[in-house]
Every structure is written in structure tokens, then in C-alpha cells.
Backbone atoms as SQL, in Angstrom:
CREATE TABLE atoms (id INTEGER PRIMARY KEY, chain TEXT, resi INTEGER, resn TEXT, atom TEXT, x REAL, y REAL, z REAL);
INSERT INTO atoms VALUES
  (1, 'A', 1, 'MET', 'N', -35.820, -43.347, -22.671),
  (2, 'A', 1, 'MET', 'CA', -35.748, -42.249, -21.762),
  (3, 'A', 1, 'MET', 'C', -34.423, -42.212, -20.986),
  (4, 'A', 2, 'ALA', 'N', -33.883, -43.310, -20.708),
  (5, 'A', 2, 'ALA', 'CA', -32.628, -43.377, -19.975),
  (6, 'A', 2, 'ALA', 'C', -31.491, -42.677, -20.687),
  (7, 'A', 3, 'PRO', 'N', -31.356, -42.783, -22.021),
  (8, 'A', 3, 'PRO', 'CA', -30.248, -42.111, -22.674),
  (9, 'A', 3, 'PRO', 'C', -30.341, -40.591, -22.538),
  (10, 'A', 4, 'SER', 'N', -31.521, -40.038, -22.611),
  (11, 'A', 4, 'SER', 'CA', -31.625, -38.586, -22.497),
  (12, 'A', 4, 'SER', 'C', -31.250, -38.100, -21.102),
  (13, 'A', 5, 'ILE', 'N', -31.552, -38.895, -20.115),
  (14, 'A', 5, 'ILE', 'CA', -31.181, -38.542, -18.744),
  (15, 'A', 5, 'ILE', 'C', -29.659, -38.580, -18.609),
  (16, 'A', 6, 'ALA', 'N', -29.054, -39.550, -19.194),
  (17, 'A', 6, 'ALA', 'CA', -27.602, -39.676, -19.126),
  (18, 'A', 6, 'ALA', 'C', -26.933, -38.510, -19.830),
  (19, 'A', 7, 'ILE', 'N', -27.477, -38.072, -20.942),
  (20, 'A', 7, 'ILE', 'CA', -26.910, -36.944, -21.675),
  (21, 'A', 7, 'ILE', 'C', -27.047, -35.669, -20.861),
  (22, 'A', 8, 'ALA', 'N', -28.196, -35.462, -20.277),
  (23, 'A', 8, 'ALA', 'CA', -28.402, -34.282, -19.445),
  (24, 'A', 8, 'ALA', 'C', -27.468, -34.307, -18.258),
  (25, 'A', 9, 'SER', 'N', -27.296, -35.473, -17.685),
  (26, 'A', 9, 'SER', 'CA', -26.425, -35.609, -16.533),
  (27, 'A', 9, 'SER', 'C', -24.974, -35.329, -16.930),
  (28, 'A', 10, 'THR', 'N', -24.559, -35.813, -18.098),
  (29, 'A', 10, 'THR', 'CA', -23.200, -35.578, -18.581),
  (30, 'A', 10, 'THR', 'C', -22.989, -34.096, -18.864),
  (31, 'A', 11, 'ALA', 'N', -23.954, -33.448, -19.459),
  (32, 'A', 11, 'ALA', 'CA', -23.850, -32.011, -19.750),
  (33, 'A', 11, 'ALA', 'C', -23.758, -31.214, -18.459),
  (34, 'A', 12, 'GLN', 'N', -24.542, -31.596, -17.481),
  (35, 'A', 12, 'GLN', 'CA', -24.523, -30.880, -16.211),
  (36, 'A', 12, 'GLN', 'C', -23.198, -31.128, -15.495),
  (37, 'A', 13, 'THR', 'N', -22.668, -32.322, -15.605),
  (38, 'A', 13, 'THR', 'CA', -21.375, -32.644, -15.001),
  (39, 'A', 13, 'THR', 'C', -20.278, -31.800, -15.634),
  (40, 'A', 14, 'LYS', 'N', -20.345, -31.630, -16.962),
  (41, 'A', 14, 'LYS', 'CA', -19.359, -30.779, -17.642),
  (42, 'A', 14, 'LYS', 'C', -19.479, -29.330, -17.176),
  (43, 'A', 15, 'GLN', 'N', -20.716, -28.871, -16.986),
  (44, 'A', 15, 'GLN', 'CA', -20.917, -27.496, -16.500),
  (45, 'A', 15, 'GLN', 'C', -20.369, -27.361, -15.080),
  (46, 'A', 16, 'ASN', 'N', -20.671, -28.367, -14.252),
  (47, 'A', 16, 'ASN', 'CA', -20.158, -28.336, -12.878),
  (48, 'A', 16, 'ASN', 'C', -18.639, -28.359, -12.872),
  (49, 'A', 17, 'THR', 'N', -18.042, -29.186, -13.727),
  (50, 'A', 17, 'THR', 'CA', -16.588, -29.276, -13.804),
  (51, 'A', 17, 'THR', 'C', -15.997, -27.948, -14.260),
  (52, 'A', 18, 'ALA', 'N', -16.600, -27.325, -15.267),
  (53, 'A', 18, 'ALA', 'CA', -16.120, -26.031, -15.751),
  (54, 'A', 18, 'ALA', 'C', -16.260, -24.977, -14.656),
  (55, 'A', 19, 'ALA', 'N', -17.361, -25.020, -13.934),
  (56, 'A', 19, 'ALA', 'CA', -17.564, -24.066, -12.838),
  (57, 'A', 19, 'ALA', 'C', -16.541, -24.302, -11.735),
  (58, 'A', 20, 'GLU', 'N', -16.273, -25.569, -11.435),
  (59, 'A', 20, 'GLU', 'CA', -15.275, -25.887, -10.415),
  (60, 'A', 20, 'GLU', 'C', -13.893, -25.411, -10.836),
  (61, 'A', 21, 'VAL', 'N', -13.551, -25.620, -12.092),
  (62, 'A', 21, 'VAL', 'CA', -12.251, -25.173, -12.609),
  (63, 'A', 21, 'VAL', 'C', -12.154, -23.657, -12.491),
  (64, 'A', 22, 'GLU', 'N', -13.212, -22.962, -12.879),
  (65, 'A', 22, 'GLU', 'CA', -13.230, -21.500, -12.795),
  (66, 'A', 22, 'GLU', 'C', -13.121, -21.040, -11.341),
  (67, 'A', 23, 'LEU', 'N', -13.850, -21.711, -10.452),
  (68, 'A', 23, 'LEU', 'CA', -13.775, -21.356, -9.029),
  (69, 'A', 23, 'LEU', 'C', -12.380, -21.614, -8.461),
  (70, 'A', 24, 'ARG', 'N', -11.760, -22.722, -8.846),
  (71, 'A', 24, 'ARG', 'CA', -10.400, -23.009, -8.375),
  (72, 'A', 24, 'ARG', 'C', -9.408, -21.968, -8.901),
  (73, 'A', 25, 'ARG', 'N', -9.555, -21.622, -10.184),
  (74, 'A', 25, 'ARG', 'CA', -8.666, -20.609, -10.765),
  (75, 'A', 25, 'ARG', 'C', -8.834, -19.281, -10.034),
  (76, 'A', 26, 'ARG', 'N', -10.095, -18.911, -9.812),
  (77, 'A', 26, 'ARG', 'CA', -10.373, -17.644, -9.107),
  (78, 'A', 26, 'ARG', 'C', -9.851, -17.695, -7.669),
  (79, 'A', 27, 'ASN', 'N', -10.012, -18.838, -7.026),
  (80, 'A', 27, 'ASN', 'CA', -9.515, -19.019, -5.664),
  (81, 'A', 27, 'ASN', 'C', -7.996, -18.865, -5.625),
  (82, 'A', 28, 'GLU', 'N', -7.300, -19.454, -6.599),
  (83, 'A', 28, 'GLU', 'CA', -5.845, -19.320, -6.670),
  (84, 'A', 28, 'GLU', 'C', -5.447, -17.859, -6.875),
  (85, 'A', 29, 'GLU', 'N', -6.174, -17.161, -7.741),
  (86, 'A', 29, 'GLU', 'CA', -5.899, -15.741, -7.962),
  (87, 'A', 29, 'GLU', 'C', -6.079, -14.948, -6.668),
  (88, 'A', 30, 'LEU', 'N', -7.155, -15.231, -5.964),
  (89, 'A', 30, 'LEU', 'CA', -7.419, -14.521, -4.708),
  (90, 'A', 30, 'LEU', 'C', -6.365, -14.842, -3.651),
  (91, 'A', 31, 'GLU', 'N', -5.924, -16.097, -3.609),
  (92, 'A', 31, 'GLU', 'CA', -4.877, -16.467, -2.658),
  (93, 'A', 31, 'GLU', 'C', -3.567, -15.762, -2.988),
  (94, 'A', 32, 'MET', 'N', -3.254, -15.681, -4.279),
  (95, 'A', 32, 'MET', 'CA', -2.031, -14.980, -4.690),
  (96, 'A', 32, 'MET', 'C', -2.133, -13.488, -4.346),
  (97, 'A', 33, 'GLU', 'N', -3.287, -12.909, -4.590),
  (98, 'A', 33, 'GLU', 'CA', -3.481, -11.492, -4.267),
  (99, 'A', 33, 'GLU', 'C', -3.390, -11.262, -2.757),
  (100, 'A', 34, 'LEU', 'N', -3.941, -12.175, -1.981),
  (101, 'A', 34, 'LEU', 'CA', -3.847, -12.091, -0.526),
  (102, 'A', 34, 'LEU', 'C', -2.389, -12.161, -0.078),
  (103, 'A', 35, 'LYS', 'N', -1.636, -13.056, -0.685),
  (104, 'A', 35, 'LYS', 'CA', -0.215, -13.180, -0.341),
  (105, 'A', 35, 'LYS', 'C', 0.531, -11.890, -0.684),
  (106, 'A', 36, 'ARG', 'N', 0.281, -11.343, -1.879),
  (107, 'A', 36, 'ARG', 'CA', 0.927, -10.071, -2.268),
  (108, 'A', 36, 'ARG', 'C', 0.506, -8.952, -1.334),
  (109, 'A', 37, 'SER', 'N', -0.759, -8.941, -0.973),
  (110, 'A', 37, 'SER', 'CA', -1.264, -7.921, -0.063),
  (111, 'A', 37, 'SER', 'C', -0.593, -8.029, 1.307),
  (112, 'A', 38, 'SER', 'N', -0.434, -9.240, 1.792),
  (113, 'A', 38, 'SER', 'CA', 0.245, -9.462, 3.077),
  (114, 'A', 38, 'SER', 'C', 1.697, -9.013, 3.004),
  (115, 'A', 39, 'GLU', 'N', 2.354, -9.306, 1.881),
  (116, 'A', 39, 'GLU', 'CA', 3.746, -8.876, 1.708),
  (117, 'A', 39, 'GLU', 'C', 3.844, -7.352, 1.675),
  (118, 'A', 40, 'ARG', 'N', 2.924, -6.706, 0.953),
  (119, 'A', 40, 'ARG', 'CA', 2.909, -5.235, 0.918),
  (120, 'A', 40, 'ARG', 'C', 2.650, -4.661, 2.307),
  (121, 'A', 41, 'GLU', 'N', 1.746, -5.296, 3.041),
  (122, 'A', 41, 'GLU', 'CA', 1.442, -4.844, 4.391),
  (123, 'A', 41, 'GLU', 'C', 2.676, -4.936, 5.282),
  (124, 'A', 42, 'GLU', 'N', 3.407, -6.017, 5.176),
  (125, 'A', 42, 'GLU', 'CA', 4.613, -6.188, 5.981),
  (126, 'A', 42, 'GLU', 'C', 5.671, -5.144, 5.603),
  (127, 'A', 43, 'ILE', 'N', 5.818, -4.897, 4.313),
  (128, 'A', 43, 'ILE', 'CA', 6.766, -3.880, 3.852),
  (129, 'A', 43, 'ILE', 'C', 6.366, -2.509, 4.402),
  (130, 'A', 44, 'MET', 'N', 5.075, -2.196, 4.340),
  (131, 'A', 44, 'MET', 'CA', 4.603, -0.909, 4.850),
  (132, 'A', 44, 'MET', 'C', 4.786, -0.815, 6.360),
  (133, 'A', 45, 'ARG', 'N', 4.583, -1.925, 7.058),
  (134, 'A', 45, 'ARG', 'CA', 4.783, -1.935, 8.516),
  (135, 'A', 45, 'ARG', 'C', 6.253, -1.650, 8.842),
  (136, 'A', 46, 'GLU', 'N', 7.149, -2.278, 8.098),
  (137, 'A', 46, 'GLU', 'CA', 8.582, -2.036, 8.318),
  (138, 'A', 46, 'GLU', 'C', 8.937, -0.589, 8.011),
  (139, 'A', 47, 'GLU', 'N', 8.392, -0.058, 6.923),
  (140, 'A', 47, 'GLU', 'CA', 8.643, 1.348, 6.568),
  (141, 'A', 47, 'GLU', 'C', 8.097, 2.270, 7.649),
  (142, 'A', 48, 'LEU', 'N', 6.922, 1.963, 8.153),
  (143, 'A', 48, 'LEU', 'CA', 6.329, 2.762, 9.226),
  (144, 'A', 48, 'LEU', 'C', 7.222, 2.761, 10.453),
  (145, 'A', 49, 'MET', 'N', 7.793, 1.614, 10.797),
  (146, 'A', 49, 'MET', 'CA', 8.688, 1.541, 11.951),
  (147, 'A', 49, 'MET', 'C', 9.951, 2.369, 11.717),
  (148, 'A', 50, 'ARG', 'N', 10.490, 2.323, 10.493),
  (149, 'A', 50, 'ARG', 'CA', 11.674, 3.140, 10.192),
  (150, 'A', 50, 'ARG', 'C', 11.344, 4.624, 10.309),
  (151, 'A', 51, 'VAL', 'N', 10.199, 5.019, 9.781),
  (152, 'A', 51, 'VAL', 'CA', 9.792, 6.427, 9.859),
  (153, 'A', 51, 'VAL', 'C', 9.558, 6.816, 11.312),
  (154, 'A', 52, 'TRP', 'N', 8.927, 5.929, 12.080),
  (155, 'A', 52, 'TRP', 'CA', 8.664, 6.212, 13.494),
  (156, 'A', 52, 'TRP', 'C', 9.987, 6.438, 14.245),
  (157, 'A', 53, 'LYS', 'N', 10.987, 5.614, 13.943),
  (158, 'A', 53, 'LYS', 'CA', 12.292, 5.790, 14.599),
  (159, 'A', 53, 'LYS', 'C', 12.921, 7.121, 14.200),
  (160, 'A', 54, 'ARG', 'N', 12.824, 7.477, 12.901),
  (161, 'A', 54, 'ARG', 'CA', 13.385, 8.760, 12.454),
  (162, 'A', 54, 'ARG', 'C', 12.661, 9.926, 13.121),
  (163, 'A', 55, 'VAL', 'N', 11.357, 9.823, 13.256),
  (164, 'A', 55, 'VAL', 'CA', 10.581, 10.890, 13.905),
  (165, 'A', 55, 'VAL', 'C', 10.991, 11.011, 15.369),
  (166, 'A', 56, 'THR', 'N', 11.167, 9.881, 16.022),
  (167, 'A', 56, 'THR', 'CA', 11.585, 9.890, 17.426),
  (168, 'A', 56, 'THR', 'C', 12.948, 10.565, 17.574),
  (169, 'A', 57, 'VAL', 'N', 13.873, 10.228, 16.695),
  (170, 'A', 57, 'VAL', 'CA', 15.207, 10.841, 16.736),
  (171, 'A', 57, 'VAL', 'C', 15.093, 12.347, 16.476),
  (172, 'A', 58, 'ALA', 'N', 14.273, 12.734, 15.511),
  (173, 'A', 58, 'ALA', 'CA', 14.101, 14.152, 15.192),
  (174, 'A', 58, 'ALA', 'C', 13.484, 14.901, 16.369),
  (175, 'A', 59, 'GLU', 'N', 12.509, 14.293, 17.039),
  (176, 'A', 59, 'GLU', 'CA', 11.892, 14.943, 18.198),
  (177, 'A', 59, 'GLU', 'C', 12.903, 15.128, 19.325),
  (178, 'A', 60, 'GLU', 'N', 13.711, 14.111, 19.567),
  (179, 'A', 60, 'GLU', 'CA', 14.735, 14.219, 20.609),
  (180, 'A', 60, 'GLU', 'C', 15.748, 15.307, 20.254),
  (181, 'A', 61, 'ALA', 'N', 16.139, 15.369, 18.997),
  (182, 'A', 61, 'ALA', 'CA', 17.075, 16.405, 18.560),
  (183, 'A', 61, 'ALA', 'C', 16.449, 17.790, 18.724),
  (184, 'A', 62, 'GLU', 'N', 15.180, 17.903, 18.378),
  (185, 'A', 62, 'GLU', 'CA', 14.490, 19.185, 18.534),
  (186, 'A', 62, 'GLU', 'C', 14.464, 19.608, 20.001),
  (187, 'A', 63, 'GLU', 'N', 14.192, 18.670, 20.895),
  (188, 'A', 63, 'GLU', 'CA', 14.175, 18.979, 22.323),
  (189, 'A', 63, 'GLU', 'C', 15.545, 19.445, 22.801),
  (190, 'A', 64, 'ARG', 'N', 16.609, 18.768, 22.345),
  (191, 'A', 64, 'ARG', 'CA', 17.964, 19.180, 22.737),
  (192, 'A', 64, 'ARG', 'C', 18.275, 20.578, 22.214),
  (193, 'A', 65, 'LEU', 'N', 17.914, 20.834, 20.954),
  (194, 'A', 65, 'LEU', 'CA', 18.169, 22.158, 20.378),
  (195, 'A', 65, 'LEU', 'C', 17.393, 23.245, 21.112),
  (196, 'A', 66, 'CYS', 'N', 16.144, 22.961, 21.458),
  (197, 'A', 66, 'CYS', 'CA', 15.348, 23.949, 22.195),
  (198, 'A', 66, 'CYS', 'C', 15.965, 24.234, 23.560),
  (199, 'A', 67, 'ARG', 'N', 16.422, 23.188, 24.230),
  (200, 'A', 67, 'ARG', 'CA', 17.063, 23.371, 25.530),
  (201, 'A', 67, 'ARG', 'C', 18.344, 24.207, 25.377),
  (202, 'A', 68, 'GLN', 'N', 19.148, 23.893, 24.356),
  (203, 'A', 68, 'GLN', 'CA', 20.372, 24.658, 24.123),
  (204, 'A', 68, 'GLN', 'C', 20.049, 26.114, 23.785),
  (205, 'A', 69, 'LEU', 'N', 19.028, 26.316, 22.984),
  (206, 'A', 69, 'LEU', 'CA', 18.623, 27.672, 22.630),
  (207, 'A', 69, 'LEU', 'C', 18.188, 28.444, 23.865),
  (208, 'A', 70, 'GLY', 'N', 17.430, 27.790, 24.741),
  (209, 'A', 70, 'GLY', 'CA', 17.008, 28.432, 25.987),
  (210, 'A', 70, 'GLY', 'C', 18.198, 28.814, 26.839),
  (211, 'A', 71, 'GLU', 'N', 19.173, 27.922, 26.925),
  (212, 'A', 71, 'GLU', 'CA', 20.385, 28.220, 27.705),
  (213, 'A', 71, 'GLU', 'C', 21.142, 29.398, 27.092),
  (214, 'A', 72, 'LEU', 'N', 21.238, 29.410, 25.751),
  (215, 'A', 72, 'LEU', 'CA', 21.938, 30.528, 25.092),
  (216, 'A', 72, 'LEU', 'C', 21.199, 31.848, 25.288),
  (217, 'A', 73, 'GLU', 'N', 19.870, 31.807, 25.229),
  (218, 'A', 73, 'GLU', 'CA', 19.091, 33.026, 25.447),
  (219, 'A', 73, 'GLU', 'C', 19.296, 33.537, 26.867),
  (220, 'A', 74, 'ALA', 'N', 19.299, 32.631, 27.841),
  (221, 'A', 74, 'ALA', 'CA', 19.524, 33.039, 29.232),
  (222, 'A', 74, 'ALA', 'C', 20.919, 33.632, 29.390),
  (223, 'A', 75, 'GLU', 'N', 21.900, 33.029, 28.746),
  (224, 'A', 75, 'GLU', 'CA', 23.275, 33.553, 28.799),
  (225, 'A', 75, 'GLU', 'C', 23.357, 34.928, 28.142),
  (226, 'A', 76, 'ALA', 'N', 22.665, 35.102, 27.007),
  (227, 'A', 76, 'ALA', 'CA', 22.670, 36.393, 26.314),
  (228, 'A', 76, 'ALA', 'C', 22.030, 37.475, 27.179),
  (229, 'A', 77, 'VAL', 'N', 20.948, 37.152, 27.861),
  (230, 'A', 77, 'VAL', 'CA', 20.294, 38.122, 28.751),
  (231, 'A', 77, 'VAL', 'C', 21.254, 38.498, 29.883),
  (232, 'A', 78, 'GLU', 'N', 21.911, 37.519, 30.448),
  (233, 'A', 78, 'GLU', 'CA', 22.863, 37.785, 31.535),
  (234, 'A', 78, 'GLU', 'C', 24.010, 38.676, 31.051),
  (235, 'A', 79, 'GLN', 'N', 24.532, 38.380, 29.858),
  (236, 'A', 79, 'GLN', 'CA', 25.606, 39.213, 29.307),
  (237, 'A', 79, 'GLN', 'C', 25.110, 40.631, 29.043),
  (238, 'A', 80, 'ALA', 'N', 23.905, 40.768, 28.542),
  (239, 'A', 80, 'ALA', 'CA', 23.352, 42.098, 28.278),
  (240, 'A', 80, 'ALA', 'C', 23.226, 42.883, 29.578),
  (241, 'A', 81, 'ARG', 'N', 22.809, 42.230, 30.643),
  (242, 'A', 81, 'ARG', 'CA', 22.709, 42.899, 31.953),
  (243, 'A', 81, 'ARG', 'C', 24.085, 43.334, 32.441),
  (244, 'A', 82, 'GLU', 'N', 25.068, 42.455, 32.285),
  (245, 'A', 82, 'GLU', 'CA', 26.425, 42.791, 32.712),
  (246, 'A', 82, 'GLU', 'C', 26.961, 43.986, 31.915),
  (247, 'A', 83, 'TYR', 'N', 26.761, 43.964, 30.585),
  (248, 'A', 83, 'TYR', 'CA', 27.228, 45.077, 29.753),
  (249, 'A', 83, 'TYR', 'C', 26.514, 46.368, 30.135),
  (250, 'A', 84, 'ARG', 'N', 25.230, 46.281, 30.397),
  (251, 'A', 84, 'ARG', 'CA', 24.463, 47.480, 30.801),
  (252, 'A', 84, 'ARG', 'C', 25.017, 48.026, 32.116),
  (253, 'A', 85, 'ASN', 'N', 25.286, 47.122, 33.062),
  (254, 'A', 85, 'ASN', 'CA', 25.851, 47.561, 34.342),
  (255, 'A', 85, 'ASN', 'C', 27.227, 48.186, 34.149),
  (256, 'A', 86, 'GLN', 'N', 28.026, 47.595, 33.245),
  (257, 'A', 86, 'GLN', 'CA', 29.351, 48.173, 32.969),
  (258, 'A', 86, 'GLN', 'C', 29.213, 49.570, 32.368),
  (259, 'A', 87, 'ILE', 'N', 28.289, 49.720, 31.426),
  (260, 'A', 87, 'ILE', 'CA', 28.067, 51.019, 30.785),
  (261, 'A', 87, 'ILE', 'C', 27.604, 52.044, 31.820),
  (262, 'A', 88, 'LEU', 'N', 26.686, 51.656, 32.677),
  (263, 'A', 88, 'LEU', 'CA', 26.204, 52.576, 33.722),
  (264, 'A', 88, 'LEU', 'C', 27.344, 52.963, 34.662),
  (265, 'A', 89, 'GLU', 'N', 28.181, 51.992, 34.999),
  (266, 'A', 89, 'GLU', 'CA', 29.325, 52.280, 35.876),
  (267, 'A', 89, 'GLU', 'C', 30.307, 53.235, 35.180),
  (268, 'A', 90, 'LEU', 'N', 30.562, 52.993, 33.893),
  (269, 'A', 90, 'LEU', 'CA', 31.461, 53.886, 33.154),
  (270, 'A', 90, 'LEU', 'C', 30.866, 55.293, 33.030),
  (271, 'A', 91, 'LYS', 'N', 29.566, 55.391, 32.826),
  (272, 'A', 91, 'LYS', 'CA', 28.906, 56.697, 32.748),
  (273, 'A', 91, 'LYS', 'C', 29.026, 57.428, 34.091),
  (274, 'A', 92, 'ARG', 'N', 28.846, 56.669, 35.177),
  (275, 'A', 92, 'ARG', 'CA', 28.956, 57.267, 36.508),
  (276, 'A', 92, 'ARG', 'C', 30.372, 57.787, 36.750),
  (277, 'A', 93, 'LYS', 'N', 31.373, 56.972, 36.358),
  (278, 'A', 93, 'LYS', 'CA', 32.765, 57.395, 36.534),
  (279, 'A', 93, 'LYS', 'C', 33.080, 58.612, 35.671),
  (280, 'A', 94, 'LEU', 'N', 32.579, 58.621, 34.426),
  (281, 'A', 94, 'LEU', 'CA', 32.804, 59.740, 33.525),
  (282, 'A', 94, 'LEU', 'C', 32.169, 61.004, 34.069),
  (283, 'A', 95, 'SER', 'N', 30.981, 60.878, 34.579),
  (284, 'A', 95, 'SER', 'CA', 30.266, 62.028, 35.172),
  (285, 'A', 95, 'SER', 'C', 31.049, 62.532, 36.369),
  (286, 'A', 96, 'TYR', 'N', 31.535, 61.640, 37.203),
  (287, 'A', 96, 'TYR', 'CA', 32.323, 62.049, 38.386),
  (288, 'A', 96, 'TYR', 'C', 33.618, 62.730, 37.960),
  (289, 'A', 97, 'ALA', 'N', 34.257, 62.191, 36.906),
  (290, 'A', 97, 'ALA', 'CA', 35.509, 62.783, 36.423),
  (291, 'A', 97, 'ALA', 'C', 35.259, 64.183, 35.872),
  (292, 'A', 98, 'LYS', 'N', 34.134, 64.398, 35.207),
  (293, 'A', 98, 'LYS', 'CA', 33.816, 65.744, 34.671),
  (294, 'A', 98, 'LYS', 'C', 33.571, 66.723, 35.798),
  (295, 'A', 99, 'GLN', 'N', 32.980, 66.229, 36.874),
  (296, 'A', 99, 'GLN', 'CA', 32.726, 67.112, 38.014),
  (297, 'A', 99, 'GLN', 'C', 34.026, 67.540, 38.682),
  (298, 'A', 100, 'LEU', 'N', 35.024, 66.695, 38.648),
  (299, 'A', 100, 'LEU', 'CA', 36.295, 67.008, 39.273),
  (300, 'A', 100, 'LEU', 'C', 37.093, 68.042, 38.463),
  (301, 'A', 101, 'GLN', 'N', 36.826, 68.191, 37.232),
  (302, 'A', 101, 'GLN', 'CA', 37.588, 69.124, 36.387),
  (303, 'A', 101, 'GLN', 'C', 37.231, 70.516, 36.628);
């Protein structure tokens, strides 16, 4: 009876060893995938920071352009008022000159 127990024990040991080898191989694969995943995450984080900086610069530029546009619009309105006043003054002078004739 002892030899059969030893054979069963040896067979089970081989199965355990094969399972351990498979588990170690799988563990190594998972560790490598985790490392690659961490590297990809870091790359994406760096890319996100670069994009965030570009967006910040674009927003600041947009704000400056909007402010400049507002200033130009205010200047254009002021010029239009001045031209209108000049035209009205010229019309008044022309009307007065016609009355004198």
C-alpha cells in the first residue's frame, strides 16, 4: 500500500508544481501588464498636462482678443458719433449758406 500512496503523492506534487509554474507565469504576465499600464498612464498624464497648458494659453489669448475687440468696437462707435456730428454740422452750415444766397 505504501508504494501507491507515494505514486499518488508524486503525481499530485507534479500537478502542484505545474500549477505553481502556471501561476508564476501568469503573475509575471500580470506584473508586466501592470507596468505597461502604469507607463501608459504616466504618458497620458503628461499629455493631459500639455493639453491643459495649451488650453489655458488659448483661453488667455481669447480673453485678450475679446477685450481688444471690445475696445475697437467702442472706438468705432465713438468715431461714428463724431462723423455723424460732423455731417450734421456740415448740413447745418450748408443750409445756412443756402439761406444767405
